[in-house]
C-alpha positions in Angstrom: -8.1 7.6 20.4 -4.8 8.0 19.3 -4.3 10.7 16.2 -1.9 10.8 13.7 -0.6 13.1 11.0 1.3 11.8 8.0 3.0 14.1 5.5 2.7 13.2 1.9 5.5 14.8 -0.7 4.5 14.1 -4.1 7.1 14.9 -6.9 6.2 17.9 -8.8 3.8 18.0 -12.0 0.0 17.5 -11.9 -0.4 13.4 -12.3 1.8 12.8 -9.3 -0.1 15.2 -7.4 -3.5 14.5 -7.9 -3.0 10.7 -7.3 -1.3 11.7 -4.0 -4.2 14.3 -3.1 -6.5 11.6 -3.8 -5.0 8.9 -2.0 -4.8 11.4 1.0 -8.8 12.2 0.5 -9.3 8.2 0.9 -7.3 7.7 3.9 -8.8 10.7 5.6 -12.7 9.4 4.6 -11.5 6.1 6.0 -10.3 6.8 9.4 -11.3 10.2 11.5 -8.1 10.1 13.9 -5.9 10.7 10.6 -4.9 13.9 9.2 -2.7 14.8 6.0 -0.4 17.7 5.0 0.7 17.6 1.3 4.0 19.5 0.6 3.4 20.6 -3.0 6.6 21.5 -5.2 5.7 23.5 -8.1 8.0 23.7 -11.0 9.3 26.8 -12.7 6.5 28.5 -14.9 4.0 25.6 -13.5 0.7 27.4 -13.8 -1.5 24.5 -14.2 -0.2 22.9 -10.8 -0.8 26.7 -9.4 -4.0 26.5 -10.5 -5.1 23.1 -9.1 -4.1 23.7 -5.7 -6.1 27.1 -6.0 -9.0 25.0 -6.6 -8.2 22.9 -4.1 -7.6 25.4 -1.1 -11.0 27.2 -2.2 -13.1 24.5 -1.8 -11.5 23.1 1.5 -13.4 23.1 4.3 -11.8 25.3 7.3 -12.3 22.2 9.7 -10.6 19.7 7.0 -7.9 17.0 8.0 -6.2 17.8 4.7 -3.8 20.7 4.6 -1.6 21.9 1.7 1.7 23.6 2.0 3.6 25.1 -1.0 7.5 24.8 -1.0 9.2 27.6 -2.1 9.8 28.4 -5.4 13.0 27.2 -7.2 13.1 29.9 -10.3 17.1 29.7 -10.0 16.8 26.4 -11.5 14.5 27.3 -14.5 17.7 27.3 -16.6 18.9 24.0 -15.8 19.0 22.0 -18.8 20.8 18.8 -17.3 19.5 15.3 -17.5 19.3 15.5 -13.7 17.1 18.7 -13.6 14.4 16.9 -11.9 16.5 15.0 -9.3 18.1 18.5 -8.7 15.0 20.2 -8.0 13.7 18.0 -5.6 17.0 18.0 -4.0 16.8 21.7 -3.8 13.8 21.3 -1.2 15.7 19.3 1.4 16.4 21.9 3.6 12.8 23.8 3.5 11.3 19.7 4.0 13.8 19.9 7.3 12.3 23.0 8.6 8.3 22.1 8.0 9.2 18.5 9.6 10.8 20.5 12.7 7.9 22.9 13.2 5.1 20.4 12.7 6.7 18.2 15.3 7.0 21.3 17.8 3.5 22.5 17.1 1.4 19.7 15.7 -1.8 18.6 18.1 -1.5 15.3 16.3 1.7 12.8 16.6 3.7 12.8 13.5 3.4 9.3 12.5 6.0 9.5 9.5 6.0 10.6 5.8 5.2 9.2 2.8 7.1 10.0 -0.6 6.7 9.0 -4.0 9.3 7.4 -6.6 11.2 10.3 -7.4 11.4 11.6 -4.0 13.7 9.5 -2.1 15.9 11.9 -1.1 13.4 13.0 1.9 13.8 9.6 3.7 17.0 10.6 4.8 15.0 13.5 6.3 12.6 11.2 8.1 15.7 9.0 9.5 17.0 12.5 11.3 13.7 12.8 13.0 13.2 9.2 13.7 10.4 9.2 11.5 8.7 6.3 9.5 8.8 6.5 5.9 6.6 4.8 3.1 6.5 5.3 -0.3 3.1 5.5 -2.4 4.0 4.3 -5.9 1.6 5.9 -8.5 2.4 3.5 -11.0 2.0 -0.2 -10.9 3.3 -3.1 -8.8 5.1 -4.6 -12.3 6.4 -1.2 -13.0 8.0 -1.5 -9.4 9.3 -4.8 -9.7 11.0 -3.9 -12.9 12.9 -1.2 -11.1 13.8 -2.9 -8.2 15.3 -5.8 -10.2 17.2 -3.4 -12.0 18.8 -1.7 -9.0 19.9 -5.7 -8.1 21.4 -5.9 -11.6 23.4 -2.7 -11.8 24.0 -1.6 -8.0 24.4 -4.8 -6.3 25.6 -7.5 -9.5 27.4 -4.4 -11.1 25.9 -5.4 -14.8 26.1 -2.5 -17.5 22.5 -2.3 -18.7 24.0 -0.3 -21.7 25.0 -3.5 -23.5 21.3 -4.1 -24.1 20.7 -1.2 -25.8 20.4 -2.6 -29.3 20.6 -6.2 -28.1 18.3 -9.0 -28.9 19.0 -10.5 -25.1 15.8 -11.0 -22.9 15.6 -10.2 -19.2 13.8 -12.7 -16.7 12.1 -10.0 -14.4 10.4 -11.9 -11.2 7.5 -9.7 -11.5 6.7 -10.4 -15.3 5.5 -13.7 -15.9 7.1 -13.8 -19.5 10.8 -12.5 -20.3 11.5 -8.7 -21.5 13.1 -7.8 -24.5 16.0 -5.7 -23.0 16.0 -3.1 -25.7 12.7 -1.8 -24.6 13.8 -0.9 -21.2 13.2 2.4 -20.2 15.3 5.3 -22.0 17.0 6.3 -19.2 18.7 2.7 -17.9 20.0 2.3 -21.4 22.1 5.4 -21.5 25.6 6.2 -20.2 25.5 7.8 -16.9 21.8 8.4 -16.9 20.4 5.7 -14.7 22.8 6.1 -11.8 21.2 8.6 -9.7 17.7 7.2 -10.3 18.8 3.8 -9.2 20.3 4.9 -5.8 16.8 6.8 -5.3 15.2 3.0 -6.0 17.6 1.7 -3.9 16.6 3.5 -0.7 12.8 2.3 -1.0 14.3 -0.6 1.2 14.8 1.7 4.1 11.0 2.7 4.1 8.4 0.8 6.4 6.3 -0.2 3.6 5.3 0.6 0.0 1.5 1.5 -1.0 1.1 0.9 -4.9 -1.5 2.4 -6.9 -3.1 -1.3 -8.2 -5.1 -3.5 -7.1 -4.7 -7.4 -6.6 -6.9 -8.8 -9.5 -5.2 -6.5 -11.8 -1.3 -7.8 -11.3 -1.8 -10.8 -8.8 1.3 -12.2 -10.4 3.3 -9.3 -10.1 2.1 -8.2 -6.3 2.8 -12.0 -5.2 6.2 -11.9 -6.7 6.9 -8.6 -4.7 5.5 -10.0 -1.4 7.8 -13.2 -1.7 11.0 -12.3 -3.5 12.9 -9.2 -2.2 11.3 -6.3 -1.0 8.6 -8.0 0.4 10.4 -9.7 2.5 11.3 -6.5 5.0 8.7 -4.2 4.0 4.9 -4.5 3.4 3.5 -3.8 -0.2 0.0 -2.3 0.1 -1.7 -2.8 -3.3 -4.4 0.3 -2.3 -5.8 0.8 -5.9 -7.4 2.1 -8.2 -6.4 6.0 -6.8 -8.1 8.5 -9.4 -9.5 11.6 -9.5 -12.7 11.3 -10.3 -13.5 14.8 -9.9 -11.9 16.0 -13.1 -12.9 19.8 -13.0 -10.8 20.2 -10.2 -7.9 19.3 -12.8 -9.3 21.3 -15.7 -7.2 24.5 -15.8 -7.6 25.4 -19.4 -10.1 27.4 -21.4 -11.0 24.5 -23.5 -14.7 23.1 -24.2 -16.3 22.3 -21.2 -17.4 18.7 -19.9 -20.8 19.7 -20.7 -20.3 20.3 -24.7 -18.1 17.4 -24.9 -20.6 15.2 -23.2 -23.4 17.1 -24.8 -21.8 15.6 -28.1 -21.3 12.1 -26.8 -25.1 11.7 -26.1 -26.1 12.0 -29.7 -23.8 9.1 -30.8 -24.7 5.6 -30.9 -23.5 3.2 -28.3 -20.0 2.0 -28.3 -19.5 3.7 -31.7 -17.2 6.3 -30.6 -13.1 5.7 -30.3 -11.5 8.0 -27.7 -8.0 9.2 -28.5 -6.4 10.9 -25.6 -2.5 10.7 -24.5 -2.1 11.9 -21.1 -1.1 15.5 -19.4 2.2 15.2 -21.4 0.8 14.1 -24.5 1.4 15.8 -27.8 2.6 14.8 -31.4 4.4 17.0 -34.0 2.8 17.7 -37.2 3.7 14.9 -39.1 2.5 12.3 -36.6 -0.9 14.4 -36.3 -1.5 14.1 -39.8 -0.8 10.2 -39.6 -3.4 10.1 -37.0 -6.1 12.1 -39.0 -5.5 10.1 -42.2 -6.3 7.1 -40.1 -9.4 8.3 -38.5 -10.7 9.6 -42.0 -9.9 6.5 -43.3 -11.3 4.1 -40.9 -14.8 5.7 -41.2 -14.9 5.5 -37.1 -16.9 8.1 -35.3 -14.0 9.6 -33.0 -13.2 12.1 -30.1 -9.7 13.3 -30.3 -7.9 15.2 -27.4 -5.4 17.1 -29.8 -2.9 19.5 -28.1 0.2 21.5 -29.5 3.8 20.1 -27.9 5.6 22.3 -25.5 8.5 24.9 -27.0 11.4 23.0 -26.9 13.4 23.5 -23.8 10.9 24.3 -21.6 9.1 21.9 -19.1 5.4 23.2 -19.7 2.1 21.2 -20.0 1.0 20.9 -23.8 -1.8 24.0 -24.6 -4.8 23.5 -26.8 -4.5 24.7 -30.4 -6.0 27.9 -31.0 -6.9 26.4 -34.4 -6.5 22.8 -34.9 -6.8 22.9 -38.7 -3.2 24.7 -38.8 -1.9 21.0 -38.2 -4.7 18.7 -39.5 -4.8 17.7 -43.3 -6.4 20.3 -45.3 -10.2 19.9 -45.1 -10.2 17.4 -42.4 -12.5 19.2 -40.2 -14.9 19.5 -43.0 -14.8 16.3 -44.3 -15.2 14.4 -40.7 -17.6 16.6 -38.9 -20.5 14.6 -39.1 -18.6 11.5 -37.3 -15.7 13.0 -35.5 -14.6 15.8 -33.0 -11.7 17.4 -32.0 -11.0 19.0 -28.5 -8.1 20.3 -25.9 -8.8 19.0 -23.0 -10.7 15.9 -22.2 -12.6 14.9 -18.8 -11.0 11.7 -19.5 -13.1 9.2 -16.7 -16.3 11.1 -17.6 -15.4 10.1 -21.5 -14.1 6.8 -20.8 -17.6 5.9 -18.5 -19.8 7.3 -21.4 -21.9 4.4 -23.3 -21.0 6.2 -26.7 -17.5 5.2 -26.2 -16.3 1.7 -27.3 -12.5 2.3 -27.6 -9.9 4.1 -26.3 -6.5 4.7 -28.2 -4.0 5.9 -25.5 -0.1 6.4 -24.6 -1.2 3.8 -21.7 0.4 5.7 -18.7 -0.7 4.1 -15.5 -3.4 6.5 -14.8 -5.1 6.3 -18.1 -5.0 2.5 -17.3 -6.7 2.3 -14.5 -9.0 4.8 -16.0 -10.1 2.7 -18.8 -10.5 -0.3 -16.3 -13.0 1.6 -14.3 -14.6 2.8 -17.4 -16.0 0.0 -20.3 -13.6 1.0 -23.4 -11.3 -1.6 -24.7 -7.9 0.2 -25.1 -4.8 0.2 -27.6 -1.6 2.0 -27.0 0.0 4.5 -29.5 3.1 5.9 -27.5 5.8 7.8 -28.8 7.3 8.6 -25.8 11.2 8.2 -25.8 11.8 8.4 -22.2 10.2 5.3 -21.3 10.8 2.4 -23.8 9.4 -0.2 -21.7 6.1 1.2 -22.9 6.7 1.6 -26.7 9.9 1.3 -28.7 8.4 3.3 -31.7 8.9 7.0 -32.3 6.6 7.1 -35.3 3.7 5.1 -36.3 2.2 5.2 -39.8 -1.8 6.1 -40.8 -2.3 2.4 -42.1 -1.3 0.8 -39.1 -3.2 3.0 -36.5 -6.3 2.5 -39.1 -5.5 -1.3 -38.9 -5.6 -1.0 -35.3 -8.8 1.2 -34.7 -10.7 -1.2 -36.8 -9.7 -4.1 -35.0 -10.5 -2.2 -31.8 -14.0 -1.1 -33.0 -14.6 -4.0 -34.7 -17.2 -6.5 -33.1 -16.0 -10.2 -35.1 -13.4 -11.7 -33.0 -13.7 -9.0 -29.9 -16.5 -11.0 -27.6 -13.7 -12.5 -25.5 -12.1 -9.4 -25.0 -15.3 -7.5 -24.2 -15.9 -9.8 -21.6 -12.5 -9.8 -19.9 -12.8 -6.0 -20.3 -16.4 -5.9 -18.5 -15.0 -8.5 -15.8 -11.9 -6.6 -15.1 -14.0 -3.3 -14.6 -16.3 -4.9 -12.0 -13.4 -6.2 -10.3 -11.5 -2.8 -9.8 -14.9 -1.2 -8.6 -15.2 -4.6 -6.0 -11.6 -3.4 -4.8 -12.2 -0.6 -3.2 -15.4 -1.7 -1.4 -15.5 -2.9 2.0 -14.1 -6.4 2.2 -12.5 -5.8 -1.2 -9.0 -6.5 -1.5 -7.7 -2.8 -1.9 -10.3 -1.9 1.1 -8.2 -4.5 3.0 -4.9 -3.5 1.9 -5.8 0.1 2.8 -7.2 -0.9 6.2 -3.6 -2.5 6.8 -1.8 0.6 6.3 -4.1 2.8 8.6 -3.7 0.2 11.3 0.1 0.0 10.8 0.3 3.9 10.9 -2.0 4.3 14.1 0.4 1.4 15.6 3.5 3.2 15.0 2.5 6.6 16.8 1.9 4.0 19.8 
């Protein structure tokens, strides 16, 4: 039987790395002829990724077909504060990726079938072309997001439109992958600022040089967007593989903090009534300033709702670090908040998000609605509302500050039973569809099979 080796290159950062490793593990489980090497880029002083990879390496079986290779540290770029830091950092690794590919081609027992890069790593497509290797994209977000990005490539690079004109505009954009028009002023921040988007758009344009794009979604969730991608534009020249939801279900691998253990958190949930708890968690980079923290706290207290809140302090200004837990959360919470809510609420640092969302006590999810969190809420059962303050991605939320009364009202609507029967039914249906998609015969299972078949056939 033919053996094929794939080289995965995720962007630096824990979220992209975890999704990539889980995708690789799934392919290895599906076909014994495939082996995978993951090239890992670690940002300066990123101990979170370092700890995660150490856990993976220590747990690896010597006969495992999954290999991890750490690319050289680029500590000299730590002082780079430019808006293009991420792209500069990734491009600094091109020479090292070229050397690794050359060595693998010469020494590997398997035939190198191609490279799989994520959305920020398109510069490595040129390296693959140098070795006449196929290249693929693993798009860690959804199909609608992919469609939006590719549409913006067409508007800016092919039709010479200036997106900055939409910064404070009431105009609406008609995007092929969206069923409804999009207010232009809520486009991602990077596209609305002078000079910031050109480099990213050029990377996105290179997607068309690949053989195909795996997307971390499933057909039942984004049927409209997937159909549009497959029939309009990029789908005419490349295959689209909706292979998700791809998630890390062994969350202890990624728990690199010293906060309360999963056991302690789940024990607390075990003592709560079914569907009574609202869970607040805002992703691996989620944190708020003290003013916003107080507004959320006031909202929770006034709602009278049982809650589990993952609260972490912002990274120091000018440093690309993951938020850390407070030594004492009371330093940013309203005076007396912890004491007044101790009967109904719990404030924690790190949270085992998937385990919490799957717990029967959890009935609602307040989130930044990043893509991984969205998929996890689909696999769990909790209905979700969005509170998103990130300024780099306005398409997810144009709001920088949300008051306590608005938050309280949203939580009350989310957790109230009246009028939510139809929503609860749809959430339950989508949960079942998301799980069925990954089972044998499901839509994502079939898409994964097609990708594996294409990879194996390309080694002929």
